[in-house]
N, C-alpha and C positions, 0 to 999 in steps of 0.2 A: 447452565452449569452442566456438565457431563450428566446425560442420561441415557447415552447409547453407546455400546462399544462401537469403536472406530474398524469396521475390517480393514483387513491387510491392503485391498486395492485402495481404498482411499488414504489408507497411511502414505501409501506409493505417490500417489496423485499429490497428494498436499504437500508432501516433502520436494518434490519434483516443482510443484509450484512455487514454494520458497524459493529454490534455487533460482529459478528462472525470474522471479520478481525483483529477486537482489539484482541479478545481471542487467534486468533494464532499466533499472533506477540508475546503475551504476553508468551504463551509458549517456544515461540522459545528462548525469553529473558531467561526463567527460567531454561532452560535444561544447567545443569553446564558446558559443552562441546556443546559450541554454533554452533561450526563447524559441529558436529553430528547430533545435532538438527535441523540446516538446510537442512543437506542429509537425514536424515528421511522425514523431509515434503518433501522435493522434490521426493523423493522414493515414496512418497504416489500420489503426483501431477502424476508422471510419470506413475504409474501402472493405475491409474482412468484414465488418457490419452489413454494410450497404449490399454486399452479395448474398450474405444469409438471409439478409431480409425480404430482398427479391425471392430469393428459392422457398423460403418458409413460409412468408407471407406476414401478415401482421399477429401481435400476442392476441390472446382473450380478453376483451374488452373489461374484465374485473383486474387483468395485469397493467393496467396502464397507468394506473396511478405508482405503481413498485417502479416501472420503467422510468418513467418522467423523475420522481423523486431520486432514485438512484444516479439517475446519467447527470441530474442536478449537482447534487453530491458531490460526482466526481469529477465536476469541471470544477466545483470549487477546491476539493480535494487538488488536484492538477495545477492548480493557481499557486496555492498555499507550497507544493512542492517546488516547484519552480522557483518562488520566492525563498524556500529555506534554503536550496541549491545556488541560488546566487549569493545569498550571503554568509555559507557556512560549509565546513567539510561534511564528506559526505560519511565519513566513520562515527561523525557526532549528530548530523541531523537524520538519515534514514533508522540509526537504532531509538531514537527519540519518538520519532512520529510512529515507528510501526510499535514502541514498547506504550506508547502513552493510551491508547485506545482500551486494551482490556485495563488498564489501572482506571478509565475514567468510568469504565461501565461499574467497576467493582466499588468505586467509591461513591457514585452515584446509588448504586442501591444500599449502601450504609447511610447515607444521607436521609435515604425515605425510610430508613428505620428499619429495613430487614437486617436479620438476623442471619450472618455467614458464618460457617462451618469454621473450626479452628487454622485447617489447612489454608482456607482462603484468605485469613487475615492475614496470615504468615504471607502468603503469597503476596499483598498488596505492601506488605513491608518491603519485601522483597525486591518488589517491582522499585517501588520508591528509593530504597538504597542504589540500585543499578541507575535507574534514571538520573538521579543527583550526580554519581560517579561521572556520568556522561556528560553532563554539564560541566565538571567541572576540570579546567585545563590548569594545569602546573600547580594543584591545592588549593586551586580558587576560580569562583565564578567569574569568567573575565565580561566585562562590561560589553566589549567587542562582540562577544556571541550572543548575547539576551536578544536581537532581532532573528539572529536564526533560529535560536532555540522556543523563542515564542512561536515562529511559523510552525517549527517543527511538532509541537505540540499542540497547533491551532489542526494540522494536518492528519494528527492522530485522534481528533474528537470528530472529523468528517470520516475517517476509517471505521470509526465505532458506529457512525449513522449510516454508511451504507452496508455494512457488513450486516446490521438488523434488517435493512430492508432486505437485500438480495436474500437473506435465507427465507425470511417471509414468502419470497417471490418463488423459488423455485420448487416451494411445497406443492405449489399448485400449477405452476406453469412448466411447459417444457423446456430445458435449460439451452439449447440450441436457440430457439426460436426470443427468448428472454436475453440472453447474451449478443443476440446480433441487433437486435433493437438499442441494447444498451450501449455496443460498442460504436455504431453508427450515429447516436446523438450525442454523447459525449466527445467522442473522438473527435467531431467537425468542429470543436469550440476553440481548442488550441490553436489550427490552421489559421481559423478566422481570426485572432486575436493576433497573431503573429503578422499577419498579412496587414492589417490595420496599422501595426507598428513599425512594421519593416518597408513595407509597401513594395518597390521593385528590388529592392536588395534582398529580398526574400527569395528571389530568383534566381541570385549571381551567387549562392552559397557552394563553399567547397565540394567537391563529389561526394570525398571520405564523410564530410558531416551528414550530406543528405542520405548517404547507403547506411551510416550508422544509426541515425536516427529511425528511417524506417524499418531498418531490421531490428532495433529497439523496442519498434512499436509490434510486431510480428510476435515476439517473445513474448510481450505485454499481454496480447491476446490469449495466446498458449496458457499464459500462468493464470489469468484471471480466469479462463475458460476450464481450467482443471480443477480449481477452486470449487466454482460453481459446481461440476460433476459431483466432487465430494462433498460437498453440502447437501447433496442429493440423499446421502446415508442416515440422516436424520442427525448426525451428533455433530450439532452446527458448533458447540463451544469447544468440542475436540478439536474439528478441521482448524477453529479459529486460534486455541494454542499451536497446534502442529504447526500452522503456518508460520507463526513467529519466529520460528527456528532462521528466519531469512534475515533477521537482527544479527545474527553471529555472523551469516556468510556477509552481510554488507561491512561489518565491521572489518573482515578479514580483508575484503574487495579494497576497501578504503586504505586497509595499510598496506598489503603486498601489491597491489595493482598504482594504487592512486599515489603510495608514498608518501602519505599524509603523518602529522605528528602524532605523538599520545597512542601510538599504535597498538600495542600491548595491553596498554591500559583500557581502551575502550573494546578490544574484543573480551577481555574477562569481564567489565562491567556488562556488554550486551550479553556476554552466558549467564550473569545474575540477572538480568530482565529477564530471559528467557525461561530461567527456572522457575521463576515468581509467577510467571505467567501460566506454567504447567499446574503450580501449586492452585493459582486461582482458578483453574478449570477442574478441578479435580471434583 
């Protein structure tokens, strides 16, 4: 929970990171062959991380468990996110994935018998309502959307995991060093998977798809790097809450630019989730 005021600079960095995060996710969803899109995004991450690793050297020995743990969680996160985007619409999958993480953390605290203040309990209820609204299409939860929603919820659990790991890491490890090795290790996974599945066809993709994916990867690096810098403020919960304003941006992108159904309803539901996240982190 929030124990440290968030400086104005950290607020600005986190809001920019939220915008960039929604943008690169939209790019990943928009590339026709989404596996190729994730592969190109991963390539950019690996290249940027590799350059940083060469220039900055290895992290301290004590940081390696964090680097390896976060990289592994990010690989699983990317696989689940890819699955979600294969199965469902962006304006539904993205907000559910992002909104699930703080909800899971709060529910675990309750399950462990910890007492939450009234505002946080209200926040859990508000997030629950928002997530349920995002799951409903046309007044009901359509059976066809369940696989996508399941992948989105699992993605959110991974987000909760790597957020905790990263917050602990940046408290003792220089952000540029940690981020470089994290991007290098997790970025290489999706290109390797795409190569194994697409083989030679991977090298015969339309130029527009390749450039979009590579550009999305650069945006992804910038977004996550900004969050790591913001987390050095010590207000981890505040950063995590403010970062999830990206779910509103994501719902708007799906509605305005991708022309998806139930746009207005999903934007409202995403806003409800964002309000709940703020209450949970009060």
